[in-house]
Structure formats: C-alpha cells, structure tokens
VEXVOKE-973578 format. One line per 3 residues: number of its first residue (from 1); their letters; for each residue x, y negated, z of N, C-alpha, C. Coordinates in steps of 0.1 Angstrom, whole numbers. Example, Ala and Ser with C-alpha at 12.3 -4.5 7.8 and 13.67 -1.06 7.14 Angstrom:
<atoms>
1 = AS = 132 57 78 123 45 78 132 33 78  128 22 71 137 11 71 129 0 79 .
</atoms>
This chain:
<atoms>
1 = XXX = -24 65 -135 -21 62 -128 -25 69 -115  -15 77 -104 -21 84 -92 -22 69 -82  -22 74 -66 -26 64 -52 -22 52 -66 .
4 = XXX = -23 48 -73 -25 36 -77 -35 33 -84  -41 42 -88 -55 38 -98 -65 30 -89  -78 28 -91 -85 22 -88 -86 16 -72 .
7 = XXX = -81 19 -60 -67 21 -58 -64 39 -62  -52 36 -66 -48 52 -74 -35 56 -68  -34 66 -64 -20 72 -53 -13 71 -66 .
10 = XXX = 1 67 -66 9 65 -79 17 77 -79  12 89 -82 21 97 -85 18 103 -99  25 111 -107 25 114 -118 14 119 -126 .
13 = XXX = 3 119 -116 -12 122 -126 -18 114 -137  -21 127 -144 -29 116 -157 -41 114 -150  -43 103 -148 -55 91 -144 -57 80 -152 .
16 = XXX = -67 78 -160 -70 68 -168 -65 56 -157  -59 43 -169 -55 33 -162 -68 21 -155  -67 19 -146 -79 14 -140 -80 -1 -139 .
19 = XXX = -81 -9 -147 -78 -25 -150 -87 -36 -152  -87 -44 -145 -96 -53 -151 -92 -67 -148  -94 -74 -158 -88 -90 -157 -100 -98 -157 .
22 = XXX = -95 -107 -145 -101 -119 -140 -95 -134 -138  -102 -140 -137 -99 -155 -137 -106 -164 -128  -99 -173 -119 -105 -180 -110 -110 -192 -116 .
25 = XXX = -119 -197 -113 -125 -209 -118 -122 -219 -109  -127 -234 -111 -124 -243 -103 -126 -240 -89  -137 -233 -88 -144 -235 -72 -136 -220 -70 .
28 = XXX = -126 -212 -75 -123 -202 -75 -129 -188 -73  -142 -188 -78 -150 -181 -83 -145 -172 -92  -149 -156 -89 -142 -148 -99 -148 -146 -111 .
31 = XXX = -146 -141 -120 -153 -139 -132 -148 -126 -140  -157 -117 -138 -153 -105 -140 -156 -101 -152  -145 -95 -159 -144 -88 -173 -147 -72 -173 .
34 = XXX = -153 -69 -176 -153 -53 -175 -147 -49 -190  -138 -36 -181 -131 -28 -193 -133 -15 -189  -135 -8 -202 -140 9 -201 -126 17 -190 .
37 = XXX = -132 25 -182 -128 33 -174 -127 27 -161  -132 10 -159 -128 5 -144 -137 12 -137  -133 14 -122 -143 20 -113 -145 9 -101 .
40 = XXX = -158 6 -100 -161 -3 -85 -172 6 -80  -171 2 -67 -183 8 -58 -196 3 -65  -205 16 -67 -218 10 -73 -226 4 -64 .
43 = XXX = -230 -10 -72 -243 -14 -65 -236 -26 -55  -226 -27 -56 -220 -36 -44 -212 -45 -45  -214 -54 -40 -200 -69 -43 -195 -71 -31 .
46 = XXX = -187 -81 -33 -181 -89 -20 -182 -104 -22  -189 -108 -13 -192 -124 -15 -188 -132 -4  -181 -142 -8 -172 -150 0 -183 -167 -1 .
49 = XXX = -191 -168 11 -197 -181 6 -190 -194 12  -193 -204 7 -185 -215 12 -187 -221 27  -179 -225 37 -181 -227 46 -191 -236 50 .
52 = XXX = -201 -236 62 -215 -243 64 -225 -240 52  -225 -230 49 -238 -224 42 -248 -221 52  -259 -227 49 -269 -222 58 -274 -206 55 .
55 = XXX = -277 -200 63 -282 -187 64 -295 -187 54  -306 -192 51 -314 -197 41 -310 -198 29  -299 -205 26 -294 -210 14 -287 -195 9 .
58 = XXX = -280 -188 15 -271 -174 13 -283 -167 9  -295 -165 17 -307 -156 14 -311 -157 -1  -312 -171 -3 -316 -174 -16 -307 -173 -26 .
61 = XXX = -293 -171 -25 -287 -165 -36 -286 -155 -39  -285 -147 -26 -281 -131 -27 -301 -126 -34  -310 -132 -28 -321 -131 -36 -324 -128 -51 .
64 = XXX = -315 -134 -59 -312 -133 -72 -311 -121 -78  -299 -117 -68 -297 -103 -75 -301 -92 -65  -309 -94 -56 -319 -84 -49 -308 -78 -37 .
67 = XXX = -302 -87 -34 -288 -86 -26 -293 -82 -9  -287 -71 -3 -292 -74 11 -281 -68 17  -273 -76 28 -262 -77 32 -257 -59 39 .
70 = XXX = -247 -54 35 -246 -43 43 -235 -43 52  -226 -51 50 -214 -51 64 -212 -68 62  -212 -75 74 -202 -86 74 -185 -85 79 .
73 = XXX = -176 -86 70 -163 -85 75 -157 -97 79  -156 -93 92 -149 -109 96 -138 -106 106  -126 -99 102 -119 -96 111 -108 -105 124 .
76 = XXX = -105 -98 130 -96 -107 143 -87 -117 136  -78 -111 125 -70 -120 119 -76 -133 110  -87 -127 104 -95 -142 100 -103 -151 112 .
79 = XXX = -108 -143 120 -110 -158 129 -99 -162 134  -87 -157 138 -77 -167 144 -71 -177 132  -75 -173 119 -72 -188 113 -81 -196 110 .
82 = XXX = -93 -195 116 -105 -207 117 -117 -202 106  -118 -191 101 -125 -183 93 -138 -178 102  -151 -187 105 -161 -181 114 -164 -174 101 .
85 = XXX = -171 -171 92 -182 -165 84 -174 -152 78  -161 -150 72 -155 -141 70 -163 -137 52  -162 -124 51 -171 -118 41 -181 -115 40 .
88 = XXX = -190 -113 34 -201 -104 32 -202 -91 18  -202 -78 24 -204 -67 16 -217 -69 13  -220 -65 2 -239 -68 -5 -238 -58 -12 .
91 = XXX = -254 -51 -8 -258 -44 -17 -267 -46 -25  -271 -42 -40 -279 -46 -49 -283 -38 -59  -292 -39 -65 -303 -29 -70 -293 -29 -86 .
94 = XXX = -286 -40 -90 -282 -44 -100 -268 -36 -102  -262 -34 -116 -247 -30 -118 -238 -43 -112  -229 -39 -105 -218 -47 -98 -213 -60 -106 .
97 = XXX = -212 -58 -121 -205 -68 -133 -218 -77 -134  -229 -68 -135 -245 -78 -140 -248 -87 -127  -247 -79 -114 -250 -87 -104 -239 -102 -105 .
100 = XXX = -224 -100 -108 -219 -108 -104 -221 -123 -115  -226 -118 -127 -229 -126 -137 -247 -135 -134  -248 -130 -126 -262 -138 -124 -262 -148 -113 .
103 = XXX = -250 -148 -109 -248 -156 -96 -235 -166 -100  -230 -162 -113 -215 -169 -114 -217 -185 -115  -208 -191 -110 -207 -207 -109 -219 -215 -100 .
106 = XXX = -221 -206 -89 -231 -212 -78 -225 -221 -67  -229 -232 -66 -219 -242 -59 -217 -237 -44  -227 -226 -40 -223 -222 -25 -216 -211 -25 .
109 = XXX = -209 -206 -35 -202 -195 -35 -186 -199 -35  -180 -194 -33 -163 -197 -31 -163 -186 -41  -163 -176 -37 -158 -165 -46 -168 -149 -47 .
112 = XXX = -172 -144 -57 -179 -130 -56 -174 -120 -65  -171 -109 -61 -160 -102 -68 -166 -85 -65  -163 -76 -74 -167 -60 -73 -159 -58 -60 .
115 = XXX = -166 -48 -55 -157 -38 -44 -154 -24 -49  -140 -31 -54 -128 -20 -62 -130 -5 -58  -128 5 -63 -125 18 -58 -112 19 -63 .
118 = XXX = -106 27 -48 -92 33 -52 -94 48 -49  -88 54 -58 -88 70 -55 -76 75 -61  -74 84 -59 -61 93 -58 -61 106 -66 .
121 = XXX = -48 110 -73 -51 122 -80 -33 128 -76  -28 137 -66 -14 138 -65 -13 152 -70  0 155 -76 4 167 -82 20 170 -74 .
124 = XXX = 17 184 -76 31 190 -67 40 194 -78  53 188 -77 60 189 -93 71 200 -91  73 204 -81 85 216 -77 80 226 -68 .
127 = XXX = 93 235 -68 88 248 -57 92 242 -42  92 252 -34 93 247 -18 107 242 -16  110 236 -5 120 227 -3 136 238 -5 .
130 = XXX = 146 232 -8 157 238 -8 170 228 -12  179 232 2 189 220 2 195 214 -8  196 203 -9 200 196 -22 191 188 -29 .
133 = XXX = 180 188 -24 165 182 -29 162 167 -29  170 165 -18 166 150 -15 175 139 -19  179 141 -31 186 133 -37 184 115 -39 .
136 = XXX = 170 114 -37 167 101 -39 173 94 -23  182 97 -14 186 94 -3 200 94 -5  207 100 -15 222 101 -17 226 88 -24 .
139 = XXX = 240 94 -27 250 78 -27 262 84 -40  267 77 -42 279 81 -48 290 83 -40  291 81 -29 300 88 -15 296 96 -12 .
142 = XXX = 287 103 -11 281 113 -5 281 124 -8  277 138 3 278 150 -3 265 157 -1  257 161 -9 258 159 -22 257 146 -27 .
145 = XXX = 263 143 -35 263 131 -46 255 131 -55  251 116 -54 241 109 -66 242 96 -66  248 91 -79 251 75 -77 237 73 -79 .
148 = XXX = 226 75 -84 212 68 -89 204 73 -74  207 75 -63 201 77 -52 200 64 -46  193 62 -34 190 48 -29 202 43 -23 .
151 = XXX = 210 54 -18 225 48 -14 218 49 7  211 56 9 206 55 22 215 65 34  224 76 25 233 84 35 243 72 35 .
154 = XXX = 246 65 27 259 56 31 253 47 40  242 43 42 242 32 52 240 39 64  234 53 65 239 61 81 252 62 83 .
157 = XXX = 262 66 72 279 65 78 280 50 86  276 41 81 274 29 90 267 26 102  263 38 105 253 36 120 239 28 118 .
160 = XXX = 236 25 107 225 18 101 215 34 102  207 34 110 196 48 109 183 42 118  179 29 113 168 26 118 169 24 134 .
163 = XXX = 155 19 140 152 14 153 140 19 158  136 22 167 122 25 174 118 13 177  126 1 177 117 -14 179 112 -20 161 .
166 = XXX = 114 -14 155 108 -14 143 98 -12 135  85 -15 132 72 -8 127 68 -14 113  61 -2 106 58 -2 91 44 4 93 .
169 = XXX = 36 -5 84 21 2 86 22 11 70  13 22 74 12 29 62 -5 25 57  -8 22 47 -19 17 40 -23 28 28 .
172 = XXX = -30 40 33 -27 51 20 -40 61 27  -37 73 26 -46 84 33 -37 85 48  -46 98 56 -42 98 66 -26 104 68 .
175 = XXX = -19 105 80 -10 110 79 -10 121 93  -4 134 88 -2 142 103 13 140 106  6 133 121 15 126 130 21 137 137 .
178 = XXX = 15 150 139 18 162 146 32 169 133  32 167 124 43 176 118 55 176 124  60 185 121 77 186 132 84 177 128 .
181 = XXX = 85 169 116 93 160 111 90 147 117  77 146 119 71 129 121 66 132 135  67 138 144 62 138 161 73 129 162 .
184 = XXX = 64 116 171 71 108 179 77 96 170  76 97 158 79 86 144 66 77 141  54 85 148 42 76 145 35 68 158 .
187 = XXX = 34 59 155 32 45 165 19 52 175  22 49 189 11 54 201 8 38 205  -5 37 205 -7 23 211 -5 22 224 .
190 = XXX = -1 14 232 2 14 246 -10 3 251  -17 -3 243 -29 -13 246 -40 -9 247  -41 1 239 -57 10 242 -54 26 244 .
193 = XXX = -53 27 257 -55 44 260 -68 49 259  -67 61 255 -81 70 255 -92 68 265  -99 60 262 -114 61 275 -124 55 267 .
196 = XXX = -125 58 256 -142 50 250 -143 39 253  -133 28 256 -135 12 257 -126 6 249  -126 -2 243 -118 -14 234 -108 -22 241 .
199 = XXX = -101 -14 248 -92 -22 260 -85 -35 256  -77 -33 241 -71 -47 236 -79 -53 230  -92 -52 226 -99 -64 223 -99 -65 206 .
202 = XXX = -98 -53 202 -92 -58 185 -105 -52 176  -113 -51 183 -128 -44 173 -129 -28 172  -117 -21 174 -114 -8 172 -110 0 186 .
205 = XXX = -119 11 190 -119 18 203 -109 30 202  -103 27 212 -90 41 212 -82 45 198  -79 30 193 -69 36 181 -53 41 187 .
208 = XXX = -53 53 188 -40 54 197 -30 56 185  -32 58 172 -18 60 159 -23 51 153  -32 40 150 -40 34 139 -53 34 138 .
211 = XXX = -60 33 127 -72 37 125 -77 43 110  -92 51 111 -93 53 97 -106 43 91  -100 34 83 -107 24 80 -119 32 67 .
214 = XXX = -116 42 61 -127 46 55 -140 54 63  -131 63 74 -142 69 81 -150 63 93  -145 51 93 -148 39 108 -143 50 123 .
217 = XXX = -133 57 122 -132 62 132 -114 62 137  -114 68 149 -97 66 152 -89 81 149  -95 89 141 -88 98 136 -83 100 127 .
220 = XXX = -65 95 123 -60 90 113 -54 102 105  -60 116 111 -57 129 104 -66 135 100  -72 139 90 -82 149 89 -80 162 77 .
223 = XXX = -64 165 77 -63 175 68 -71 189 70  -69 195 57 -79 207 60 -67 221 53  -72 230 58 -64 240 50 -68 244 38 .
226 = XXX = -80 242 36 -83 244 23 -86 232 8  -80 220 17 -82 210 8 -67 199 8  -66 188 -1 -51 184 2 -52 171 9 .
229 = XXX = -63 167 15 -66 156 19 -53 152 29  -50 140 29 -36 136 40 -23 139 37  -23 145 27 -12 151 17 -2 139 12 .
232 = XXX = -8 132 9 -4 118 -2 5 109 12  -4 105 22 0 95 29 11 102 41  7 120 41 20 124 48 34 123 43 .
235 = XXX = 31 123 28 44 124 19 51 112 20  42 101 22 47 87 19 56 88 36  50 87 43 55 87 57 67 96 60 .
238 = XXX = 71 107 53 83 114 54 95 105 48  90 102 39 103 94 32 106 84 40  97 74 46 103 62 53 106 69 66 .
241 = XXX = 101 76 73 109 78 86 108 91 91  110 101 84 109 116 85 125 118 98  121 122 107 133 121 120 143 134 116 .
244 = XXX = 155 129 122 165 138 118 168 149 127  162 160 127 159 171 134 169 184 131  176 181 119 181 194 111 173 204 111 .
247 = XXX = 160 200 106 149 208 101 142 201 89  138 204 79 126 203 69 137 192 63  128 178 62 131 169 54 137 158 63 .
250 = XXX = 143 146 60 145 135 65 144 121 59  138 112 69 135 97 59 148 92 56  148 76 52 152 67 50 158 64 67 .
253 = XXX = 149 58 74 151 58 90 151 71 97  162 73 106 160 81 116 151 79 129  151 65 129 143 60 139 135 49 134 .
256 = XXX = 122 50 135 111 40 132 97 43 137  86 34 139 74 37 141 69 33 129  58 41 128 48 41 116 32 39 123 .
259 = XXX = 26 32 117 13 25 124 5 31 107  -6 42 112 -13 46 103 -24 39 100  -31 34 88 -38 23 81 -45 35 68 .
262 = XXX = -57 44 80 -62 55 67 -72 45 62  -71 44 47 -85 37 40 -85 47 27  -84 59 28 -87 64 13 -89 78 19 .
265 = XXX = -104 84 14 -110 95 16 -108 106 6  -115 118 7 -111 122 -5 -117 119 -15  -129 109 -14 -135 104 -27 -131 91 -32 .
268 = XXX = -118 86 -22 -115 71 -29 -114 64 -20  -110 52 -21 -112 40 -11 -118 27 -17  -115 15 -10 -122 2 -18 -115 -9 -11 .
271 = XXX = -118 -20 -16 -113 -36 -13 -115 -41 -2  -128 -35 3 -134 -40 18 -124 -32 28  -122 -20 27 -114 -13 35 -102 -14 35 .
274 = XXX = -96 -16 24 -84 -24 23 -78 -36 29  -87 -44 29 -85 -56 34 -84 -56 51  -93 -46 53 -95 -49 72 -84 -37 74 .
277 = XXX = -78 -27 69 -64 -20 72 -54 -32 73  -50 -41 62 -43 -49 61 -43 -59 73  -54 -65 78 -61 -73 86 -55 -66 97 .
280 = XXX = -60 -54 103 -54 -47 115 -39 -49 117  -29 -45 108 -14 -48 111 -14 -63 114  -17 -70 107 -13 -85 109 -21 -90 124 .
283 = XXX = -33 -89 126 -38 -88 137 -31 -83 151  -21 -69 150 -13 -65 156 1 -69 162  4 -78 153 15 -83 153 13 -99 158 .
286 = XXX = 4 -105 158 -2 -115 161 -9 -112 179  -13 -104 180 -19 -101 193 -6 -95 205  1 -89 199 10 -83 204 24 -85 202 .
289 = XXX = 27 -95 193 43 -93 191 48 -82 188  37 -68 178 50 -59 177 53 -64 162  70 -55 159 75 -59 151 73 -54 137 .
292 = XXX = 62 -57 134 58 -49 121 64 -55 107  75 -47 102 82 -63 91 77 -57 77  65 -49 75 61 -43 61 48 -34 63 .
295 = XXX = 43 -38 53 31 -21 50 37 -18 36  33 -3 35 35 7 24 20 8 18  26 4 6 9 4 -6 14 9 -19 .
298 = XXX = 11 27 -18 13 29 -28 -1 37 -34  -7 28 -40 -20 26 -50 -22 12 -53  -32 14 -62 -35 5 -74 -47 4 -80 .
301 = XXX = -52 -3 -89 -61 1 -97 -71 -12 -94  -81 -13 -103 -94 -25 -104 -88 -38 -107  -92 -43 -104 -89 -62 -110 -85 -66 -98 .
304 = XXX = -85 -82 -102 -78 -91 -91 -89 -94 -82  -86 -92 -68 -93 -98 -61 -89 -109 -47  -94 -117 -52 -92 -129 -43 -93 -127 -25 .
307 = XXX = -100 -117 -24 -101 -114 -8 -90 -106 -4  -86 -98 -14 -73 -91 -10 -62 -100 -10  -62 -108 -19 -49 -119 -23 -48 -126 -8 .
310 = XXX = -62 -131 0 -62 -135 9 -55 -133 24  -56 -116 20 -54 -108 31 -40 -104 31  -35 -106 17 -21 -103 16 -12 -116 22 .
313 = XXX = -20 -129 19 -12 -142 22 -15 -142 39  -22 -133 45 -22 -136 60 -13 -127 66  -9 -119 59 1 -111 63 14 -117 62 .
316 = XXX = 17 -124 53 27 -131 49 28 -142 60  20 -148 63 21 -156 74 24 -155 86  24 -141 89 31 -133 99 43 -125 95 .
319 = XXX = 50 -127 83 61 -123 80 58 -108 79  48 -103 74 49 -88 69 54 -87 55  59 -79 47 63 -79 37 49 -68 32 .
322 = XXX = 44 -66 20 37 -61 9 43 -54 1  44 -40 5 55 -32 -8 46 -25 -16  47 -26 -29 34 -19 -40 41 -10 -49 .
325 = XXX = 31 -1 -53 37 5 -61 35 -2 -76  42 0 -87 40 -9 -97 29 0 -108  30 15 -103 15 21 -113 26 31 -124 .
328 = XXX = 16 39 -128 21 49 -133 11 46 -145  20 50 -158 11 43 -173 1 52 -177  2 66 -173 -8 77 -181 -1 85 -188 .
331 = XXX = -11 92 -197 -6 105 -201 3 101 -216  6 91 -220 16 87 -230 29 89 -227  33 89 -215 47 89 -208 57 78 -213 .
334 = XXX = 53 67 -213 56 55 -217 59 45 -204  49 46 -198 45 36 -186 36 21 -194  34 13 -187 26 4 -188 34 -7 -185 .
337 = XXX = 34 -20 -193 40 -32 -191 28 -42 -187  34 -45 -167 27 -49 -159 29 -63 -163  35 -73 -171 38 -81 -177 25 -83 -190 .
340 = XXX = 21 -76 -198 12 -75 -208 -5 -74 -199  -5 -64 -191 -18 -58 -185 -13 -55 -168  -20 -68 -163 -20 -67 -149 -21 -54 -141 .
343 = XXX = -15 -48 -132 -16 -39 -124 -16 -45 -110  -25 -43 -103 -28 -43 -90 -29 -33 -80  -24 -40 -69 -21 -52 -59 -5 -50 -62 .
346 = XXX = -1 -46 -71 16 -50 -74 16 -64 -82  6 -64 -90 9 -79 -95 6 -91 -90  0 -92 -77 -3 -101 -68 9 -113 -68 .
349 = XXX = 9 -123 -64 21 -132 -65 24 -140 -53  18 -132 -43 22 -133 -28 40 -133 -29  42 -144 -19 58 -141 -23 60 -132 -11 .
352 = XXX = 55 -123 -3 58 -113 4 59 -99 -2  54 -102 -14 54 -87 -24 64 -82 -30  66 -68 -30 75 -61 -38 72 -51 -44 .
355 = XXX = 69 -55 -58 63 -43 -70 77 -33 -70  73 -21 -72 84 -8 -76 82 -2 -85  93 1 -93 88 11 -101 98 22 -100 .
358 = XXX = 99 34 -107 106 46 -105 113 55 -115  127 55 -108 135 60 -117 141 79 -115  147 84 -121 148 98 -119 161 99 -116 .
361 = XXX = 164 111 -113 179 116 -107 189 112 -116  187 108 -130 196 108 -139 197 92 -144  189 85 -133 189 70 -137 181 66 -147 .
364 = XXX = 173 73 -152 161 71 -165 152 63 -156  145 55 -160 133 54 -156 123 63 -158  116 66 -148 106 79 -150 95 75 -162 .
367 = XXX = 91 86 -167 86 83 -179 72 78 -177  66 79 -167 53 77 -162 54 63 -155  61 56 -151 65 45 -144 62 32 -154 .
370 = XXX = 53 24 -148 50 8 -156 66 2 -151  65 -9 -158 75 -17 -159 70 -32 -160  79 -42 -159 77 -55 -165 87 -66 -158 .
373 = XXX = 93 -72 -167 104 -81 -167 98 -89 -157  89 -98 -153 85 -104 -146 76 -107 -135  71 -93 -134 63 -88 -123 66 -74 -118 .
376 = XXX = 76 -65 -122 77 -55 -113 96 -58 -108  95 -59 -96 109 -63 -92 118 -54 -89  120 -42 -87 131 -36 -86 126 -18 -90 .
379 = XXX = 139 -10 -95 135 3 -91 138 12 -80  130 25 -79 137 34 -66 134 47 -70  139 58 -63 138 72 -66 125 78 -65 .
382 = XXX = 119 82 -77 102 82 -77 99 96 -86  107 105 -91 108 115 -95 114 129 -92  102 139 -87 108 149 -77 116 148 -61 .
385 = XXX = 107 142 -58 108 135 -45 104 146 -34  108 151 -25 107 160 -16 102 153 -4  94 155 5 88 151 17 77 161 26 .
388 = XXX = 75 157 39 66 160 42 50 161 37  50 172 38 29 172 34 22 178 48  4 178 46 -1 181 54 2 199 57 .
391 = XXX = -3 200 69 1 211 81 14 217 76  23 210 81 36 214 86 43 219 74  39 215 57 48 218 47 53 208 44 .
394 = XXX = 61 212 29 68 202 23 68 203 9  63 191 4 63 195 -13 71 180 -23  72 184 -32 79 173 -44 68 164 -49 .
397 = XXX = 70 152 -48 58 147 -60 65 137 -69  62 133 -78 66 124 -88 54 112 -87  59 100 -90 52 86 -89 57 76 -86 .
400 = XXX = 52 65 -87 54 53 -79 53 52 -66  46 62 -67 39 62 -50 53 65 -44  60 74 -48 72 82 -41 84 72 -41 .
403 = XXX = 83 63 -51 98 52 -50 92 39 -44  80 38 -39 75 27 -30 80 32 -18  79 39 -11 85 43 5 97 38 3 .
406 = XXX = 109 42 -6 122 39 -3 122 29 0  118 18 -8 120 4 -5 113 0 7  100 2 12 95 4 23 105 8 35 .
409 = XXX = 110 20 36 123 26 47 133 13 44  138 11 30 151 1 33 147 -14 41  134 -17 37 131 -28 46 131 -29 61 .
412 = XXX = 126 -16 65 127 -13 79 141 -9 84  148 -4 76 164 -3 79 171 -13 82  168 -24 71 175 -40 70 170 -44 84 .
415 = XXX = 157 -44 87 152 -51 99 161 -49 110  162 -34 114 168 -27 124 183 -32 127  190 -34 116 203 -40 116 204 -57 119 .
418 = XXX = 192 -65 114 192 -78 114 179 -79 122  181 -80 136 169 -88 140 168 -96 139  148 -101 135 146 -116 137 147 -117 123 .
421 = XXX = 150 -111 111 149 -112 98 131 -117 93  132 -127 87 121 -131 82 116 -121 69  106 -122 68 102 -113 54 108 -119 43 .
424 = XXX = 109 -129 39 116 -137 28 133 -133 30  139 -131 41 151 -127 42 152 -113 36  144 -104 42 146 -87 38 142 -89 28 .
427 = XXX = 134 -92 20 132 -93 5 142 -94 -2  153 -108 1 163 -112 -8 172 -102 -5  178 -93 5 186 -87 7 180 -76 -1 .
430 = XXX = 169 -68 -2 168 -58 -9 171 -59 -25  164 -74 -32 164 -76 -40 179 -79 -48  188 -87 -37 202 -90 -45 212 -79 -44 .
433 = XXX = 206 -71 -37 218 -59 -35 215 -48 -46  202 -48 -54 199 -41 -60 214 -36 -72  212 -25 -79 228 -19 -87 222 -21 -98 .
436 = XXX = 225 -30 -109 222 -33 -123 225 -19 -127  212 -12 -135 208 0 -142 204 -2 -155  209 6 -165 208 2 -182 192 5 -184 .
439 = XXX = 186 14 -173 171 19 -179 162 9 -174  165 -2 -167 157 -12 -162 157 -24 -167  171 -25 -172 175 -38 -178 164 -44 -189 .
442 = XXX = 159 -56 -185 145 -63 -192 130 -56 -188  134 -47 -177 125 -40 -175 117 -43 -160  124 -52 -151 122 -56 -139 131 -70 -136 .
445 = XXX = 127 -72 -127 132 -88 -123 147 -85 -120  149 -73 -113 164 -74 -107 177 -69 -118  165 -58 -131 173 -52 -137 180 -38 -130 .
448 = XXX = 177 -36 -118 184 -27 -110 175 -18 -102  185 -9 -95 177 -1 -85 181 -2 -68  172 3 -61 176 -1 -49 187 5 -45 .
451 = XXX = 197 -2 -35 210 1 -29 212 -3 -15  212 7 -5 211 7 7 224 3 14  233 5 3 249 9 11 256 -6 16 .
454 = XX = 247 -17 12 254 -30 15 244 -35 28  236 -27 33 232 -32 48 237 -32 59 .
</atoms>
C-alpha cells in the first residue's frame, strides 16, 4: 500500500501491508500485538500518563524500560481542552513492543503505544499530460464524457467552482506552492509575518504556508531536482485545488485555500508528527476562526493509536472532516478487506472520518484498492490520475491516495455553496449523493462512487 502504509502513500506501489491489531483495556491502555512487516520508530514509545501523576512516579515507571523523555507533546489544542500534560515521546534501549509489555497494566498509564512509522512509495503510471486525461473530474454530460468521473465538471456548469473562504489541510509530504497551477491556492498566514517571531503565539515561528512537522521548520516544500520529495503532496494538492488558468491541469476547486502540514520526509513520518499536524489545523480554526472544513490524509499503516484517535476527535469538535485513503492491498491485485484486517487511519470510528476506495475510468474497483462493506465509505477516481508534481511538472499516479483528494475537494466544493455547513452535514451530502456502482456493491458503505453533480 502506498502513502497509506505505516503511514504509506496510498499509491499503487507494491509495499507491504503494515498492520497491527490493538485493543484498549479498561484503562484504555494499548496492548500491542506485533505482526511481521510492521514498522515503528525503533526504541521509541508514546506515553500518556494519567492526570495528576507525580513526576517521580512517572520517572519510576519509565525507569522500568530505561526510558528517557525525548519530547513532550502538548499542543495548543490539547491545552485548550484542559489537558495540562499531553504526551511524552520516550526513548528506550528496548524494542518498542518489548517496552510496552514491561509496563502494560500499570495503573499510572492511560495508554502507551509505539510511535508508528509512516512511509511512502509513489509510482508514475502514465506518460506526460495530454488533453482528456483528467477523467476523474468528468461527468456523463460533459465533454469529454466519462460517467465514472466525479462529476466535478457538472458542478462547475452550475457555477460551483469553490471559494477562497474555504480551507483544507493537506497532511502529507510538502507542496510546491510556487507551481504554476498552485500559485495563490496555498494559504498565506496573515497572523504571523516573516520576522523571526511567533506573532500569533501558536508555537510555530513564521509558519507562512503551514509547517514542516518532520523537519520542524517553516519550509513546506523541499523538492529536489534529483529526487521525488514532495511529489505526492503536490499531486494531492493539484487534485483538490489546481486553479483554472487554461494551462496544465485543474482541480476539483478552482478557488480554495490549502494549508500545508508536511509530516513526511524521504525517510517517512510518524504518529507524533501526524498528531501535531492535525492539532495545528484544529488550533488555527479555534484561534482565528479559519473556515477549515477538512484534512486530506492519503496515508496509512501501523496499528491503532489512541493518541491519533484523540487528535481526530479534537478536529471533529471543531467540525473538521478527516478524509482518509482506504489503502492499497499490495501485490496480489485484489485489495484487502478492511472489515477483516483494519487499516489505519481510515478505520478509525470517529464520526468525522470518510474512508475512500479507488475506482478506474471504466467503473471497476481499482485492483489495488482496499474495500470494506462496513469500514470504507465511498469510491472515487484513483487510477491514472493526472495532477501537479514537483518542479512545475505533471504526472499520473494510481492509488487510494489519488481517490482521497477527490473527496476532500468535494467537501470544499460543498462547503463553498453551503456556508456554515457542519462536518456531519458535509459528510452526509457526500455519502448520500453517491451513485450506485456494481463494482462497489457490498464493498463499501454507500455501495457507490463520488458524484458532485448534486452539489
């Protein structure tokens, strides 16, 4: 599975499925069960102590695993909700799962879990851009025509082209905000001018277009001429909101603002960075009232994380959808059933989650795409999807990574024409308007594919 994998980019690359089953005990402590191929940050665990635990008691618990606090994670969003302690990222000489087993059941710990690794492998599937390749945006009444497209072009005919007052967060790699099709579409922070100071007090200095939570700096684009870094994030951004400038490609929204939350580096990302990225968006909406309607999460892998679940809940409390790729099943070409083996983050049960499968231009479920009658919500175009990539280029990728931004784009498009709509209302509009599709019958909750013509 691709940026879906431990977080893996959900492209059609043949990556190992990285899964871990976990269950919460009565004290919500995570019991980790190792599976072959699972990736975690070596010698690291995330620990949530119970409120009021004394420092010496914490030290005594950590001493059992030789643990030393590497970082305290206390986001502004956590503080706003009354959490005075947050999480601690702990380094231990033990393997992560061994460390978990040694303190499992301790009465002072609310939960302890691995710091899961999220990796990506993206593949280019087609030659350079040619007119007519944006089938994922077409409809049954458009020219060119494709009934299995998302019908975005039909929404445009009705003058639903998005709004600059609607924002989405891209939790991914970085985004080339200077790309000709993305210039002006990426948010510029008016509350923190570049002066070396944290003017808005959110803990991030000069976060002009967002933040790089992997590198811990304000550079949200690190593309290189010799590598593929930030291609995936730039591709996602193009599908959501490449502008209509009669050049290159166009996104679902001609008008939108995208906030870059880079948490993936060439070596991958992890749970701790994902939590900080999501809380960053939640804090922006709470602090400044920015109309952030959704985050795009074209990644996955690892196991159940209570800490990430809690961060998704905090976003839900501020009416931010969490739209997630259902995952790519691997090299067998049949996908995986998420009802049987959970895929995270798409399998989280938070009410603001929308899990997205991929379909082809002929309406078939993409061979790599995961599915689940109970755990995957809807299908969207995900095979041979052309979009923007780093260094002013265009590329076609396959994956549930590519299907997901179609749905995120749909959320922004609906929000633009329905000001004030709640996350629940937007989710209901997207799912209730799905077009029944035979390849998705019994394979997802709606049994259908994305259709924006009714927006």
